[in-house]
C-alpha positions in Angstrom: 36.6 -107.8 -50.6 36.1 -108.8 -54.2 38.0 -111.8 -55.6 39.4 -111.0 -59.0 41.1 -113.4 -61.5 43.4 -112.0 -64.1 42.1 -112.9 -67.6 45.6 -113.3 -69.0 47.6 -115.2 -66.4 44.9 -116.3 -64.0 46.6 -114.7 -61.0 44.3 -114.3 -58.0 43.8 -110.8 -56.6 41.7 -109.3 -53.9 40.2 -105.8 -54.4 38.3 -103.6 -52.0 34.6 -103.2 -52.7 35.2 -99.5 -53.3 37.2 -100.4 -56.5 34.2 -102.2 -58.1 33.8 -101.1 -61.7 37.4 -99.8 -62.0 40.3 -101.2 -63.9 43.6 -102.1 -62.4 46.8 -103.6 -63.8 47.8 -107.2 -62.9 51.1 -107.2 -61.0 52.1 -110.5 -62.6 51.6 -110.0 -66.3 50.6 -106.3 -66.7 47.1 -107.1 -68.2 44.3 -104.7 -67.4 41.8 -106.3 -65.0 38.2 -105.1 -64.6 37.1 -105.3 -61.0 33.5 -106.6 -61.1 30.6 -105.4 -58.9 30.2 -107.7 -55.9 27.3 -110.0 -56.0 24.4 -109.7 -53.6 25.5 -112.6 -51.5 28.7 -110.7 -50.7 32.3 -111.7 -51.4 35.3 -112.7 -49.3 39.0 -112.4 -49.6 40.7 -115.3 -51.4 43.4 -117.1 -49.5 46.8 -116.5 -51.1 45.6 -113.6 -53.2 47.2 -110.2 -53.0 45.1 -107.8 -50.9 45.4 -104.3 -52.3 45.4 -102.7 -48.8 48.3 -104.9 -47.7 50.4 -105.1 -50.8 53.7 -103.3 -51.1 53.6 -100.3 -53.5 55.2 -102.2 -56.3 52.6 -105.0 -56.0 49.5 -102.9 -56.3 47.3 -103.4 -59.3 47.5 -99.8 -60.4 45.1 -97.7 -62.4 44.0 -94.2 -62.8 41.0 -93.1 -60.8 40.0 -90.0 -62.7 36.8 -88.1 -63.6 35.3 -89.6 -66.8 33.6 -87.6 -69.5 29.8 -87.9 -69.7 28.9 -90.9 -71.9 27.3 -88.7 -74.5 30.6 -86.9 -75.1 32.7 -90.0 -75.3 32.6 -91.9 -78.6 32.0 -95.7 -78.2 34.2 -96.5 -81.2 36.9 -94.9 -83.2 35.4 -93.2 -86.3 36.3 -95.6 -89.1 36.8 -92.8 -91.5 38.8 -90.7 -89.1 42.4 -90.8 -88.2 43.8 -90.8 -84.6 47.1 -89.6 -83.1 48.5 -89.9 -79.6 51.0 -87.3 -78.4 53.0 -86.9 -75.3 54.3 -83.4 -74.3 56.3 -82.9 -77.4 56.1 -85.8 -79.9 54.0 -88.2 -81.7 53.7 -91.5 -79.8 51.2 -93.6 -81.8 48.8 -93.4 -84.7 45.7 -95.3 -86.0 43.8 -95.6 -89.2 41.2 -98.1 -90.3 43.5 -100.3 -92.4 43.6 -103.5 -90.4 47.0 -102.8 -88.8 45.7 -101.5 -85.5 47.6 -99.0 -83.4 51.1 -98.2 -84.6 53.9 -96.9 -82.3 56.1 -94.2 -83.6 59.8 -95.0 -83.3 63.0 -93.4 -84.6 62.9 -96.0 -87.4 59.2 -95.5 -88.4 56.0 -97.1 -87.2 55.7 -100.5 -85.5 52.7 -102.6 -84.4 51.6 -102.0 -80.9 50.1 -105.5 -80.7 53.5 -107.1 -81.6 55.5 -104.7 -79.4 53.3 -104.4 -76.3 56.5 -104.5 -74.1 57.3 -101.0 -75.5 54.0 -99.5 -74.5 54.7 -96.8 -71.9 53.0 -97.3 -68.5 52.5 -93.7 -67.6 52.7 -90.2 -69.0 50.7 -87.2 -70.0 49.1 -88.3 -73.3 46.5 -86.7 -75.5 44.3 -88.6 -78.0 43.8 -86.4 -81.1 40.9 -87.2 -83.4 41.3 -86.0 -87.0 37.7 -85.8 -88.3 37.3 -86.6 -92.0 34.3 -86.5 -94.3 33.7 -87.5 -97.9 32.6 -84.7 -100.1 31.8 -84.4 -103.8 35.4 -83.4 -104.3 36.7 -86.3 -102.3 38.0 -86.8 -98.7 38.4 -83.6 -96.7 39.6 -82.7 -93.2 36.5 -81.6 -91.3 37.6 -81.0 -87.7 39.9 -81.9 -84.8 39.1 -83.0 -81.3 41.4 -83.7 -78.4 40.9 -85.9 -75.4 43.0 -86.3 -72.2 44.0 -89.8 -71.4 44.6 -91.3 -68.0 48.1 -90.7 -66.7 48.7 -94.4 -65.9 48.2 -97.5 -68.0 46.3 -95.7 -70.8 48.6 -96.8 -73.6 48.7 -100.4 -72.3 45.3 -100.6 -74.0 46.7 -100.2 -77.5 47.5 -103.9 -78.0 44.0 -105.0 -76.9 41.9 -103.7 -79.8 41.4 -100.6 -81.8 38.7 -99.0 -79.6 40.1 -99.9 -76.1 41.9 -96.7 -75.9 38.6 -94.9 -75.4 38.2 -96.5 -72.0 41.2 -94.5 -70.9 39.7 -91.1 -71.8 39.2 -88.9 -68.7 38.3 -85.5 -70.1 38.6 -83.1 -73.0 42.2 -82.4 -73.8 44.2 -79.3 -74.9 47.2 -79.2 -77.2 50.3 -77.1 -76.3 52.4 -75.3 -78.9 54.7 -78.3 -79.5 51.8 -80.8 -79.8 50.0 -78.6 -82.3 53.2 -78.5 -84.4 53.5 -82.3 -84.2 49.8 -82.8 -85.3 50.2 -80.3 -88.1 53.3 -82.2 -89.3 51.5 -85.5 -89.1 48.5 -84.2 -91.1 50.8 -83.0 -93.9 52.7 -86.3 -93.9 49.6 -88.5 -93.9 47.3 -86.7 -96.3 47.6 -85.3 -99.8 47.5 -81.5 -99.8 43.9 -81.3 -101.2 42.6 -83.1 -98.1 43.7 -80.4 -95.6 44.4 -77.2 -97.5 40.8 -76.0 -97.4 40.4 -76.8 -93.6 40.9 -73.1 -92.6 39.6 -73.5 -89.0 41.8 -76.6 -88.3 44.9 -75.0 -89.7 44.3 -71.8 -87.8 43.7 -73.8 -84.6 47.0 -75.6 -85.1 49.0 -72.4 -85.6 47.3 -69.9 -83.2 48.0 -69.4 -79.5 44.8 -71.0 -78.2 45.9 -73.7 -75.8 42.6 -74.1 -74.0 40.2 -75.3 -76.6 39.8 -79.1 -77.3 39.3 -78.5 -81.0 37.4 -77.0 -83.9 35.2 -78.0 -86.8 34.9 -76.8 -90.3 31.6 -75.2 -91.3 29.0 -77.5 -93.0 28.8 -76.6 -96.7 25.4 -75.7 -98.1 
């Protein structure tokens, strides 16, 4: 067994060796806990700590065990010039841009800080991370492409209050947008950008209005 200490509340947890390298949620405070690799000398269960094999279902330190994208396909950081959206099945859940405010949650009353409202972060759901790729041209900023990623179905959004790039650790695969999500993304683009930024992005606009619900995204042709 591996002895784990929660970095936020210092609770003591025991994890099976098979969970090494994975992330689980602390049952006391909800913080995400990375389970380290056992050292060569071996590890033993800590007295008084919760053993995952023995814990009641609501005591488990949960987390998604899902196939990860190859490292070369997964960005290490959010593109500082790009914009990012998170959608559930039919609506916009959160948005990010490089303005120092971090991830913002969408509410009925507008956007609020994920960091200041971490208690409102949903613990589970079918979420897609949408990357709106932007580039600077001679004519100014232009929409250059769109890429979608599937997020883990548990605890993915609890990363939003831990730093801008932490959400990337919850990416499990390429994602695909349904009709409602495409409509949400198209609306967000028109609300967030001036018309000249997106009106020439023919491939992106076609992708968001056509019936292709199996492609992770498209790019605009490189000029010149």
